[in-house]
C-alpha positions in Angstrom: 290.1 -5.4 61.1 291.4 -2.1 59.6 294.8 -1.4 58.2 297.4 0.2 60.4 297.0 3.5 58.5 293.3 3.6 59.4 292.2 5.6 62.5 292.5 3.8 65.8 289.2 5.3 66.7 286.5 7.0 64.6 283.0 8.4 65.4 280.6 10.1 63.1 277.4 11.8 64.2 277.3 9.8 67.4 274.1 10.3 69.2 272.9 9.0 72.7 269.6 9.9 74.2 267.9 8.9 77.5 264.2 9.6 76.9 264.0 13.3 76.0 267.5 14.0 77.2 270.2 14.2 74.6 273.4 13.2 76.3 275.4 13.1 73.3 274.6 15.3 70.2 276.0 14.3 66.8 279.6 14.1 68.0 282.4 13.4 65.3 286.1 13.0 65.5 289.0 10.5 64.8 292.0 9.5 66.7 295.1 8.3 65.0 297.3 5.3 66.0 299.8 6.3 68.7 298.0 9.6 69.4 297.2 11.0 72.9 293.8 12.6 72.5 292.6 14.8 75.4 288.8 14.8 75.9 287.7 17.7 78.0 284.4 19.0 79.3 282.6 20.0 82.6 280.9 17.4 84.7 277.6 16.2 82.8 279.0 17.4 79.4 278.8 13.8 77.9 282.4 12.7 78.2 281.6 9.5 80.0 278.7 8.6 77.9 280.9 8.9 74.8 283.6 6.7 76.5 281.0 4.1 77.5 279.8 3.8 74.0 283.4 3.6 72.6 284.1 0.8 75.1 281.0 -1.2 74.0 279.1 -0.7 77.2 276.4 1.6 75.7 274.7 1.2 72.4 274.5 4.5 70.4 270.9 5.9 69.6 272.2 6.8 66.2 275.4 7.6 64.2 278.5 5.4 63.9 281.5 4.5 66.0 284.5 2.2 65.3 287.2 1.3 67.7 290.3 -0.9 66.5 288.3 -1.6 63.4 285.2 -2.8 65.1 281.6 -1.4 65.1 280.7 -0.2 68.6 277.0 -1.2 68.0 277.7 -4.6 66.5 281.0 -5.9 67.9 281.3 -4.8 71.6 282.9 -7.9 72.7 285.7 -7.6 70.1 286.3 -4.0 71.2 286.7 -5.0 74.8 289.5 -7.3 73.8 291.4 -4.6 72.2 291.1 -1.7 74.9 292.3 -1.1 78.3 290.4 1.1 80.7 291.5 3.0 83.8 288.9 4.9 85.8 289.5 8.0 88.1 288.6 5.9 91.1 291.2 3.4 92.1 289.6 0.1 91.2 292.1 -2.6 92.1 292.2 -4.9 95.2 293.7 -3.3 98.3 294.0 -6.7 100.1 296.2 -8.1 97.3 299.8 -7.7 96.8 301.1 -5.7 93.9 302.0 -8.6 91.7 298.8 -10.5 92.7 296.8 -7.7 91.3 298.7 -8.0 88.1 298.2 -11.8 88.0 294.4 -11.3 88.6 294.0 -9.0 85.8 296.2 -11.1 83.5 293.6 -13.8 83.9 290.7 -11.4 83.5 291.9 -10.0 80.3 292.7 -13.5 79.0 296.5 -13.2 78.7 297.8 -16.6 77.5 299.4 -18.6 80.4 302.7 -18.8 78.7 302.9 -15.0 78.4 301.7 -14.0 81.9 305.1 -14.1 83.7 306.7 -12.0 80.9 303.8 -9.6 80.9 303.9 -9.1 84.8 307.7 -8.3 84.5 306.9 -5.8 81.9 304.2 -4.1 83.9 306.5 -4.0 87.0 309.3 -2.5 85.1 307.2 0.0 83.2 305.4 1.1 86.5 308.7 1.2 88.6 307.3 -1.3 91.0 310.0 -4.1 90.9 310.9 -3.3 94.5 307.3 -3.0 95.6 306.0 -6.3 93.9 305.3 -7.9 97.3 303.8 -4.8 99.0 300.2 -4.8 99.9 298.3 -2.5 97.4 296.6 -0.5 100.2 300.0 0.5 101.6 301.1 2.2 98.4 301.1 5.9 98.1 298.6 7.5 95.6 301.0 7.9 92.8 302.2 4.3 93.0 298.6 3.1 93.1 297.9 4.9 89.9 301.0 3.4 88.2 299.8 -0.1 89.2 296.3 0.6 87.9 297.8 1.8 84.6 299.9 -1.3 84.4 296.9 -3.6 85.1 295.1 -1.8 82.3 297.7 -2.5 79.7 298.8 -6.0 80.9 297.0 -7.6 77.8 298.8 -5.2 75.5 295.6 -3.4 74.3 295.8 -1.3 71.0 293.7 1.4 72.6 293.8 2.8 76.2 291.0 4.9 77.8 292.1 6.9 80.8 289.3 8.7 82.8 290.7 11.4 84.9 293.6 9.1 85.8 295.6 11.6 88.0 292.8 12.9 90.0 293.9 13.4 93.5 297.5 12.7 92.8 300.2 15.3 93.8 301.9 17.3 90.9 305.2 15.4 91.0 303.3 12.0 90.7 301.2 13.4 87.9 304.1 14.6 85.8 305.7 11.1 86.4 302.4 9.4 85.2 302.4 11.5 82.1 305.9 10.3 81.3 304.6 6.7 81.3 301.7 7.8 78.9 304.3 9.2 76.5 306.2 5.9 76.6 303.1 4.0 75.8 302.2 6.3 72.9 305.7 6.1 71.6 305.3 2.4 71.6 302.3 2.6 69.4 299.4 2.5 71.8 296.5 5.0 71.3 295.3 6.9 74.3 292.2 8.8 74.9 292.3 10.6 78.2 289.8 12.9 80.2 291.2 15.4 82.6 290.0 18.5 84.5 293.7 19.8 84.9 294.3 22.3 82.2 298.0 21.9 82.4 297.5 18.2 81.6 295.5 19.3 78.4 298.8 20.9 77.1 300.4 17.4 77.1 298.0 15.9 74.6 298.7 15.7 70.8 295.1 17.0 70.2 292.1 18.1 72.3 288.3 17.8 71.9 286.0 20.0 74.1 282.6 18.6 74.7 279.8 20.8 76.2 276.2 20.0 76.7 276.6 16.9 74.6 278.2 18.8 71.6 281.8 18.9 70.4 282.5 22.7 70.4 286.2 22.6 69.7 288.7 20.1 68.2 292.5 20.7 67.4 296.0 20.9 68.6 296.5 22.8 72.0 298.7 25.5 70.3 296.3 26.0 67.5 293.3 26.3 69.9 295.2 28.9 71.9 296.2 30.8 68.7 292.6 30.8 67.5 291.2 32.4 70.8 289.1 35.3 69.7 290.5 37.6 72.2 294.2 37.7 71.7 294.7 40.8 73.9 295.0 39.3 77.3 296.3 41.0 80.5 297.3 39.4 83.7 296.2 41.6 86.6 297.3 41.3 90.3 295.5 43.6 92.7 295.0 44.4 96.3 291.2 43.9 96.1 290.0 41.1 93.8 286.3 41.5 94.0 286.5 45.4 94.0 288.6 45.2 90.9 286.1 43.0 89.1 283.3 45.4 90.0 285.3 48.4 88.9 286.1 46.9 85.5 282.6 45.7 84.6 281.2 47.7 81.7 284.4 49.6 81.2 285.0 50.7 77.4 287.4 48.3 75.8 287.2 45.6 78.6 285.8 42.5 76.9 285.9 40.0 79.7 287.2 39.6 83.3 287.9 36.2 84.8 289.4 35.0 88.0 292.7 33.0 87.7 294.4 32.0 90.9 294.8 35.0 93.1 294.4 37.5 90.2 292.5 38.3 87.1 292.8 37.7 83.4 291.3 40.7 81.4 290.5 40.5 77.7 290.7 43.8 76.1 290.1 45.2 72.7 293.5 46.9 72.5 296.4 46.1 74.9 297.7 49.7 75.4 294.4 51.5 75.6 293.0 48.6 77.7 295.9 48.7 80.2 295.4 52.6 80.5 291.6 52.1 81.1 292.3 49.5 83.7 294.7 51.9 85.6 292.3 54.7 85.4 289.3 52.6 86.7 291.1 51.0 89.5 292.9 54.2 90.5 289.5 55.9 90.9 288.7 53.1 93.5 292.1 53.3 95.2 292.8 49.7 94.3 296.5 49.0 94.2 297.8 47.3 91.1 300.7 45.0 91.8 301.1 43.6 88.3 299.5 44.4 84.8 301.2 42.7 81.9 300.2 41.0 78.6 300.3 37.3 78.6 299.7 34.4 76.1 296.3 32.5 76.5 296.4 29.3 78.4 294.2 26.2 77.7 292.1 27.5 80.7 291.5 30.9 78.9 290.5 28.8 75.8 288.2 26.7 77.8 286.5 29.6 79.6 286.0 31.6 76.4 284.5 28.6 74.4 282.2 27.8 77.2 281.0 31.4 77.4 280.6 31.7 73.7 278.5 28.6 73.6 276.4 29.8 76.5 275.6 33.1 74.5 274.7 31.1 71.5 272.5 28.7 73.3 271.4 30.2 76.7 
């Protein structure tokens, strides 16, 4: 085992191939103890393959990985004793009551008999399920099911927790509440690696890694990644004709990029004042009403879009 000061999780030049297909291409990063690390990327980017290697379910083709002080290639069984895992798909037993699910996973994870009652009460309190302990799991609302799944994933007090899109399909209020629980666990010393496709959730993480086509293309603190965005001159544009505005702005001098965000557009420009004037002229010529045009700070979604587009240009 490593000392408490050592990283909870470390991978160096990790590679996984399936025949000629390179699913993970020399990925390297560390996660500190008690850190919430967000792992982002589009479907098929390699996120799940990395997580499966870190959980000891896949052997790396090359490179090195260490989880809780254990080599992912040599000690997969020891790794599985020290981690908890929660998938995006609710994987508990609907026909069991809440506390019966906790009892079942206590046995699966090997919680000593003399600790099971104590751990069950902790999980019920942590998840806010005390009053629902005898409820059938299938009758729980989505947010409560996610809380129960999280509780079952930590019933054995794992050092490291892997959450694979844990709030997928859950309403915004339940998502915020779920993240409050994640913060509590991190403050208690547990290390959390979470994948999510909600960009607002990426802001909640201490650090982020963005993987694309098997490669880690960005790594850092959310605020630093936004600060480092190449195109700092960003305008929010709300108009009467979305598609017409996009066509009118294509190829305009000083307009670097146009992307759809919600019901409007985010426009990257070389210069804020000159760019705004150019937009007004171009849309005025097409008789497109401008309802709002103002500078904004980049969001994580802006960062995500620009990094992917830059990578596409480098490696078409």
